[in-house]
N, C-alpha and C positions, 0 to 999 in steps of 0.2 A: 553377105546375104542380107536381105531386108525382108521384114514381115509386116504386113499391114496389121494394125492393132486389132481389127476385128477377126483376124485369122489366128491370133495367138491363143494358147490355152487360157482358160478363164480362172485364175486363182481367186481366192476369197478377196473381195474388195471391201469398201466401206459398208459398215452396218447402217441401218436407218438412222440410228442415233448419231453416229459419226457424221453421216451425210448432212443431217439437219443442223448439227453444230457448226460445220464448216460453212454451210450456206447462210447461216445466221450472221456470221462475221462478214461474209461477202456482201450482204445487204448494205453495208456501210459505204460501199463504193458509190461515189456521187458523180453524175455526168457533168454537172455544172463545174465542179472543182477540177475535173479532168480537163475540161475545155479551157478553163482559166489558167491552169498550170502549163498546158502546152503553149498557150499564148504568152505567158510570162517567160518561159524558157526561150521561145523563139525571139521575143523582143530582146532578151539579153544577148543572144547570139547575133542578132542583127546589129546591135550596137558595138559588138566586138570586131575590130578589124581583122583579127586572126593573123595567120601567117601562111605563106605558101611554102609547102614542104616538098622538096624534090623526092620523087619524080612527078608528083601530082601538081597540076596547074590549076589549082582552085584553093580558096581560103579554108584552112583548117582552124576551127574555133573551139576554144576550151575554157578560157579563164572567166569569161562573162557567165557562162553556164555554171561553172564551179561556184562562183560567188553567189549566184542566185539560188542554187540548190542548198548551199550552206545556210543562207538566210532563211530559206523555207523550213529546213529542219530546226533551226534555232527558234523560229516562230512557233513551231509545234511543241517546243519544250522537250525534245528528245535529245539524249546524249549522242554525240557524233564525234568522229575523229577523222583526220586526214592521215592516211598512210603515205608518207613521202618516200618515193623510190628514186629520187633524183640522183642519189649517189651512185646509181647503177648505170648512168649514162643519160639517156633522154629524161627530161624533167617529167615526172609522173606523179599526180596526186589522186589516189583512189580515196573515195569517201565512204566511210563505214558507219552504219547505225546498227546497234545490236540490242535485241530484246531477249534477255537471258531466260533460259528455260527454268521452270519451277522445280522439276524433279530430275531432269537429265540435262543439265546445262552444258555438259561437254559434247553432247551430240548436236550437230548444227545442220539446219536447213538454210541454204544460201540462196538468196533471191537477188538477181543481178540485172543490170542494164548499163550501157555505156552512155556517158553524157557529152562526149566530144562529138562534133558534127562537121560536115562540109556545108558551107553556106548557112542557112537558118535551121535546117534539120528538124522539121515538124514531125514527120513520121520517123525518120532515122536520126536521132532516136529520142526526141522529146516525148513521143508517145510512151515508150518504155519507162522513161524516168518519171513521167507523171503517174504511172501505175505504182512505182516505188513509193512515191509520196502518199498515195492512197493506202498502200499497205501499212506504212508507218502510222498513219492516222488510225487505221482499223485496229492496230495492235496496242495502242496506248491504253494502259490500265487493265489489260487482260493478262491472264496466266495461261501458259501452255507448257507442255512437258519439256520439249526440246528448245534450244536456242534458235531463234530466227534472226539471221544476220542479213542485212541489206547492204549491198555493195554497189556503188555507182562507179564504174570503171572509167578511167582516163585513157586516152590514146588508143582506142580500139580501131579507129579508122586508118591508122598508119601502121597496122601490122599486129594488132592484139597485144600491144606492149604492156598496157596496164594490167590486164588479166594474167599475162604470162608471168609478170613479176609478182603479182599477188599469189598465185598458186605455188610459185617457187618458195615464197616466204612462209606459206602456210601448209607445208607438206605434212606436218604432224597433227593438223586439225582432224577431228572425227566428223567429216562432212558426210551426212547421210544422203543428201540430194542437193543438186544445183538446179535452180529454175532460172533460165536466162531468157530475157526478152530483147528482141532487136527488130524494130519496125513492126508495130502491132496495131496501127490505127487506120490503115487504108483498106477499104473494101469497095466492091462494086457489084451491082446487080445486073450489069450489062452482059449480054451474050458475047463470048469471045474476049472477056476482060482478063482471063487468066491463061497463062501458058505454063508449061512445066519444064523444069530443068531436064537436061538429057538423062535418059534412063528412067524417068518417072512418068506417071500418068496422073493428072489432076483434073477435077471438073473444070469446065470452060467458063464458069462464072465465078469471079473472085470474091465470094462472100463468106469465106471460111478462114479459120486460122490453121496453120500447119504446126504440128508438134512432132519433133524428132527426138528419139531417145536412143541411148546406147543400151546394150542388152542387159546390163546390170540395173537399169532403170525401167525394165519392161513392166513390172507391176505398177510402178508409180505412173507410167504413161497410161495404163488402163484406168487407174483411179482418176486421172485428169479427164479421161473420156467420160467416165461415170459422172463426174462433177459437171462437165460441159453440158451434158444432156439433162441435168437436173436444175440448171439455173432457171430463174423466173422466165427469162426468154432464152431458151436453149441456144447454145453456140455451136454452129457447125464446125467440126474439127476433122481434119485429115491428118492421120498420124502414121508413123512407121517406126519400127525398132530395127536397129542395125547391130551387127555383131561387133564385139570388142569396142574399138575406138572410132569406128566408121571410116577407117583409112582404106577407102576403095574408090576407084574412079567414079562410081555411080553416086557417091555422096559428097563429092568435093564442094558442091555449091552450098552444102549445109554446114561447112566448117568456117563460114565467113563471119563468125562472131565469137564472143568470149567463152561460151560453153566448150568450145573446141579444146581449150586448155585443160578443162576438167576431164573431158573424154580421153585426152592423151595420157592422163594419170590413172585411168581406169575408175575415176570417181563417177558415181551415178549422176547423169545429167540429162535435163530436158531443155529443148530449145523451142521457143514459141516465136513465130514470125508470120507476117502477111505475105511473105516471099519476095518483098522488095521489087527488084527490077523485073521479075516475072509477072508483076501485076501493076506496079506503080510507075507511071511514066515520069514522075517527078523525082525519082530516086537519084540522089547525089547531084541535084541541080538546084539552082536558085529559086525554083518554083515549088520546092518542098515546104509549103506554107500551111498554116493552121486550117484555112478554109478548104483544103483538099481532103481533110480527114473525115471519117465517119465516127462521130462521137458515141452513137449508140453501140456500134461494133466495139469501139475501144472500151466502153463500159463493160460489155460482156467479157472481154479479155481480162479486164481488171478484176472482175468478180471471180473469174476462173483462177487467176493467180493468187488472189487473197484466199479463196477457199482451199486451193491446193496447198499453199504454204501452211495454213492452219491444220489441215488434215494430216500433212506429213509431220508437222511438229507434235501432233497428238498420237502418232502411230505407236502401237504397242511394241515392246522390245522384242 
């Protein structure tokens, strides 16, 4: 069963003070930096020959993006580590940056995006990785109650391998919420630019972000809706909450990213996407390039993610 966010019961959401605090942190998201970071990541992918992985007949690229992302975190001066899962078979390097909580460090808000791509991967998923960098910048020097952990997953495009191994290794972590981004920078104001997955109804103009939640993240999904409407330029959001782990024929299209591994464990999880191939004709092609993105839209998504991560990290016990 699915429920539109607007049809769900309205539990207590953020107070005015909590809302203002989250939005103040989100103001640090910068359009020029997002634009530059997408270009930087795409340039790295373009220079990486990648490898053709059976059964896909296109270049899968990881290591150029990995090196570039590590250099970006190093330049920011934040602590990072590579979680090497290569001993489990496929070579996998997940990149982790952690901002410890001041009063409840064992409680974790996990913000994720995958860095591996097909071809150059501007929208899928340099857009999401660029938001991770903005989140890291926004958190430097600040204190929040819960730990905020940023994870850039490897090997998403070849079967969610990086996130599957991450969640298997971290079963004992007290993860209060996962916020996953996959392709969040493509928007269109043209009529007919949006189609819907089977079983769904969406507006015909692709100028919104989709947010999917499992039922244990229903309240957090509503908070994200509250934040989206309160941004300096409100972000149009289409959201739905599904029961349990979304394992139903009607939600299969929304399992195509790393949050699916959290849902499978019953961990509260949110998925943000511009709907990829249901909107973006460049999805998984060599034309997924920086000049196809809408950086105003990407800025709004970045503000929402930063505000959401901050609000969830400051949530009362």
